[in-house]
C-alpha positions as CSV (number, residue, x, y, z in Angstrom):
1,X,-6.2,-20.9,-26.9
2,X,-3.0,-20.2,-25.5
3,X,-3.2,-16.4,-25.9
4,X,-2.4,-15.5,-22.6
5,X,1.0,-17.8,-22.7
6,X,1.8,-15.9,-26.0
7,X,1.0,-12.9,-24.6
8,X,3.4,-13.3,-21.4
9,X,6.2,-14.1,-23.6
10,X,5.7,-11.1,-25.6
11,X,6.0,-9.0,-22.7
12,X,8.7,-11.0,-21.1
13,X,10.8,-9.9,-24.3
14,X,9.8,-6.4,-24.4
15,X,11.1,-6.2,-20.8
16,X,14.3,-7.7,-21.8
17,X,14.8,-5.2,-24.6
18,X,14.0,-2.6,-22.0
19,X,16.9,-4.0,-19.8
20,X,14.9,-5.6,-17.1
21,X,16.6,-8.4,-15.0
22,X,13.4,-9.8,-13.7
23,X,9.7,-10.1,-14.1
24,X,7.0,-10.2,-11.7
25,X,3.3,-10.3,-11.3
26,X,0.5,-9.9,-8.8
27,X,-2.9,-12.0,-8.3
28,X,-5.0,-13.1,-5.4
29,X,-3.9,-16.7,-4.3
30,X,-7.3,-17.9,-5.0
31,X,-7.0,-17.6,-8.9
32,X,-5.8,-20.8,-9.8
33,X,-5.8,-20.1,-13.4
34,X,-3.6,-17.2,-12.8
35,X,-1.1,-19.0,-10.6
36,X,-0.9,-22.2,-12.7
37,X,0.0,-20.1,-16.0
38,X,2.8,-18.4,-14.2
39,X,4.1,-20.7,-11.8
40,X,3.5,-23.9,-14.1
41,X,3.9,-22.5,-17.8
42,X,6.0,-19.5,-17.6
43,X,8.6,-20.6,-15.0
44,X,7.9,-18.0,-12.2
45,X,8.2,-18.6,-8.8
46,X,6.0,-17.8,-5.8
47,X,7.8,-14.7,-4.4
48,X,5.8,-12.9,-1.9
49,X,2.7,-13.0,-0.1
50,X,2.0,-9.4,0.9
51,X,-1.5,-8.1,2.7
52,X,-3.9,-5.8,0.9
53,X,-5.7,-3.7,3.9
54,X,-8.7,-1.3,2.7
55,X,-10.6,0.4,5.3
56,X,-14.0,2.4,3.9
57,X,-14.0,6.1,4.6
58,X,-17.4,7.1,6.8
59,X,-19.2,10.4,7.2
60,X,-17.9,10.3,10.7
61,X,-13.9,10.6,11.4
62,X,-11.9,7.6,13.1
63,X,-10.6,8.3,16.9
64,X,-6.7,8.5,16.4
65,X,-4.6,7.7,19.1
66,X,-4.1,10.2,21.5
67,X,-0.3,9.5,22.1
68,X,0.7,10.0,18.6
69,X,1.1,13.5,16.6
70,X,1.0,13.6,13.1
71,X,2.6,16.5,10.6
72,X,3.4,16.8,7.1
73,X,6.6,16.6,5.7
74,X,7.9,18.7,2.6
75,X,8.7,16.6,-0.3
76,X,12.6,17.0,-0.2
77,X,12.6,16.0,3.1
78,X,10.4,13.1,2.7
79,X,12.6,11.8,0.2
80,X,15.7,12.6,2.4
81,X,14.2,10.2,5.3
82,X,13.3,7.8,2.8
83,X,16.5,7.2,1.1
84,X,18.6,7.5,4.6
85,X,15.9,5.0,6.5
86,X,14.9,2.8,3.9
87,X,16.7,3.0,0.8
88,X,17.5,-0.7,1.5
89,X,13.9,-2.0,1.6
90,X,12.6,-4.4,-0.8
91,X,11.7,-2.8,-4.2
92,X,12.5,0.7,-3.4
93,X,12.5,2.9,-6.4
94,X,15.4,4.5,-7.3
95,X,13.7,7.6,-8.4
96,X,11.8,8.0,-5.3
97,X,11.8,11.8,-5.8
98,X,9.9,11.7,-8.7
99,X,7.6,9.6,-6.8
100,X,6.8,12.2,-4.5
101,X,6.8,15.0,-6.9
102,X,4.0,13.1,-9.0
103,X,0.9,15.3,-9.2
104,X,-0.9,12.2,-7.8
105,X,1.1,12.1,-4.9
106,X,-0.9,14.1,-1.8
107,X,2.0,14.5,0.4
108,X,4.2,12.5,2.8
109,X,3.2,12.6,6.9
110,X,5.1,11.9,9.8
111,X,3.6,10.3,13.1
112,X,5.7,10.6,16.3
113,X,5.0,8.9,19.8
114,X,7.0,11.5,21.9
115,X,5.7,14.2,24.1
116,X,8.4,16.0,23.5
117,X,9.0,15.9,20.2
118,X,9.6,19.0,18.2
119,X,10.4,19.2,14.1
120,X,13.9,20.7,13.8
121,X,14.3,19.6,10.4
122,X,15.0,16.2,8.6
123,X,19.1,16.3,9.5
124,X,18.0,16.8,13.1
125,X,15.5,14.0,12.7
126,X,17.8,11.4,11.7
127,X,20.6,12.3,13.9
128,X,18.2,12.0,17.2
129,X,14.8,10.3,16.3
130,X,12.3,10.4,18.7
131,X,11.4,7.0,20.5
132,X,8.5,5.8,17.9
133,X,8.0,7.3,14.9
134,X,6.2,6.0,11.6
135,X,6.1,7.8,8.1
136,X,4.0,7.2,4.9
137,X,2.6,8.9,1.8
138,X,-0.7,9.3,0.0
139,X,-1.6,8.6,-3.7
140,X,-4.7,9.4,-5.4
141,X,-5.7,6.1,-7.5
142,X,-8.8,8.1,-8.5
143,X,-6.5,10.3,-10.6
144,X,-6.3,7.6,-12.8
145,X,-8.8,5.2,-12.7
146,X,-12.1,4.3,-10.8
147,X,-13.5,1.1,-9.2
148,X,-17.3,-0.2,-9.1
149,X,-18.8,-2.7,-7.5
150,X,-21.5,-5.1,-9.5
151,X,-23.7,-7.5,-8.4
152,X,-25.0,-6.6,-5.5
153,X,-28.6,-6.9,-4.4
154,X,-31.1,-4.0,-4.0
155,X,-31.5,-5.4,-0.4
156,X,-27.5,-5.0,0.0
157,X,-27.5,-1.2,-2.0
158,X,-30.4,-0.3,0.4
159,X,-28.8,-1.4,3.7
160,X,-25.9,0.2,2.7
161,X,-27.6,3.6,1.8
162,X,-29.5,3.4,5.1
163,X,-25.9,3.1,6.8
164,X,-24.6,5.9,5.2
165,X,-28.0,8.5,6.1
166,X,-27.7,7.2,9.5
167,X,-23.8,7.9,9.8
168,X,-24.4,11.4,7.8
169,X,-27.3,12.5,10.7
170,X,-25.6,10.7,13.7
171,X,-22.0,11.1,13.5
172,X,-21.5,11.1,17.1
173,X,-23.1,7.4,16.8
174,X,-19.7,6.4,14.9
175,X,-22.1,4.0,12.4
176,X,-19.7,1.7,10.4
177,X,-21.1,2.8,7.1
178,X,-20.7,1.3,3.7
179,X,-19.8,3.8,0.9
180,X,-21.5,3.9,-2.4
181,X,-19.2,1.4,-4.1
182,X,-21.9,0.6,-6.6
183,X,-21.0,3.8,-8.4
184,X,-17.6,4.4,-10.0
185,X,-15.4,5.8,-6.8
186,X,-11.9,7.0,-6.1
187,X,-9.7,5.1,-3.7
188,X,-6.3,6.6,-2.2
189,X,-3.2,4.3,-1.5
190,X,-1.2,4.8,1.4
191,X,2.7,3.5,0.2
192,X,6.0,3.9,1.8
193,X,4.9,3.0,5.5
194,X,7.7,2.2,7.8
195,X,8.8,3.2,11.2
196,X,10.8,2.4,14.4
197,X,10.7,2.1,17.8
198,X,8.5,0.0,20.2
199,X,5.2,2.1,19.5
200,X,6.1,2.5,15.6
201,X,2.8,0.2,15.1
202,X,0.8,2.8,17.2
203,X,2.4,5.5,15.3
204,X,1.5,3.9,12.2
205,X,-2.3,3.4,13.5
206,X,-2.3,6.9,13.7
207,X,-1.1,7.8,10.6
208,X,-3.6,5.4,8.7
209,X,-6.6,6.7,10.6
210,X,-5.7,10.8,9.5
211,X,-5.3,9.2,6.2
212,X,-9.0,7.8,6.2
213,X,-10.3,10.7,8.0
214,X,-8.3,13.4,5.4
215,X,-10.3,11.2,2.6
216,X,-14.0,12.3,3.7
217,X,-15.4,13.7,0.7
218,X,-12.7,12.9,-1.6
219,X,-12.3,9.2,-1.8
220,X,-14.7,5.9,-0.7
221,X,-11.7,3.9,0.7
222,X,-7.7,3.8,1.7
223,X,-5.5,0.9,1.2
224,X,-2.4,-0.2,2.2
225,X,-0.2,-3.1,1.1
226,X,2.5,-4.3,3.7
227,X,4.6,-7.3,4.0
228,X,3.8,-10.7,5.9
229,X,6.4,-10.0,8.1
230,X,5.6,-6.5,8.9
231,X,5.2,-5.3,12.6
232,X,3.4,-2.5,11.7
233,X,0.3,-4.1,10.2
234,X,-0.7,-5.4,13.4
235,X,-2.3,-2.4,14.4
236,X,-3.8,-1.1,11.1
237,X,-7.5,-0.9,11.0
238,X,-9.1,-2.2,8.0
239,X,-12.2,-4.3,7.3
240,X,-11.6,-7.8,6.4
241,X,-14.4,-8.0,3.9
242,X,-12.8,-5.5,1.7
243,X,-9.5,-6.5,2.1
244,X,-7.2,-9.6,0.8
245,X,-5.4,-11.2,3.4
246,X,-3.0,-13.1,1.2
247,X,-1.7,-11.4,-2.1
248,X,0.6,-13.5,-4.1
249,X,3.3,-12.2,-5.9
250,X,5.2,-14.2,-8.3
251,X,8.9,-13.6,-9.8
252,X,11.2,-14.9,-12.8
253,X,14.9,-13.6,-13.8
254,X,14.5,-13.1,-17.3
255,X,17.1,-14.4,-20.0
256,X,16.9,-17.7,-19.3
257,X,19.2,-18.4,-16.7
258,X,19.1,-19.6,-13.0
259,X,20.7,-17.1,-11.3
260,X,23.2,-14.2,-11.7
261,X,26.6,-13.9,-12.0
262,X,27.5,-14.3,-8.1
263,X,25.2,-17.4,-8.1
264,X,22.2,-15.3,-6.3
265,X,18.1,-15.0,-7.6
266,X,16.2,-12.6,-6.2
267,X,13.4,-14.5,-7.4
268,X,13.9,-17.3,-4.9
269,X,15.3,-15.3,-1.8
270,X,13.7,-15.1,1.6
271,X,11.6,-12.4,2.3
272,X,12.6,-9.3,4.2
273,X,10.5,-7.7,7.4
274,X,9.4,-5.1,5.0
275,X,8.6,-4.3,1.1
276,X,7.9,-0.7,-0.7
277,X,5.1,-0.8,-3.1
278,X,5.7,1.7,-5.8
279,X,2.2,3.8,-5.9
280,X,2.6,3.8,-10.0
281,X,2.3,0.0,-10.2
282,X,-1.2,-0.1,-8.3
């Protein structure tokens, strides 16, 4: 009936009125109807293919890398660190301070792989960073919406409940229990993940493990979205059955032009190593 096509056109006109130069959308690459609508009829280009990695929250704690130490940062230090080190990253929000100060932001954390490291303030850190480190922030998606998995058989529900009962009774066994996804549940989202050094991926793992452990009793799963070329992704723990290995983002330059005044079109640019996913868009 063309309803979706008209809806997209209406949104694009509103975007342009609000001063936007580009519009982008995200979908699963297997959603052929959506991909065909945007790329075939609306003029969007396939833009990026990040991975959405999800780890469930258990009753037991995940084992953290022993060589990495995790410490919290206050919002002002976090903003300065993000601006100075990651201001060039694709999709970095100009109002990062507002993001970090949002009531849904649960804090920013730094993981360091350096035995002699001591935090002496953000200026000292930027001037003399440790050998390997990673930083990320947490967002409470449960403060806005809840998710629910439907259609599971009674047998699957019973098996999941049994795994949770065993996990609670014998945490030392570290049973990979399945949370109660069959009723409305909250999820947390890790954003602003970045790092430097040979062991940055190990530091990123330490952060993510600490986030999953921190979520116990407060959320059923923790997710993070990373670029296809991001070297930090290789050490991030996740369940394949809950994750999306290749999300699809499509982008279009608004205003009818093929490129800007300088001949460059962001929608057709090559991908970088990392992206900054604004948690307000999750």
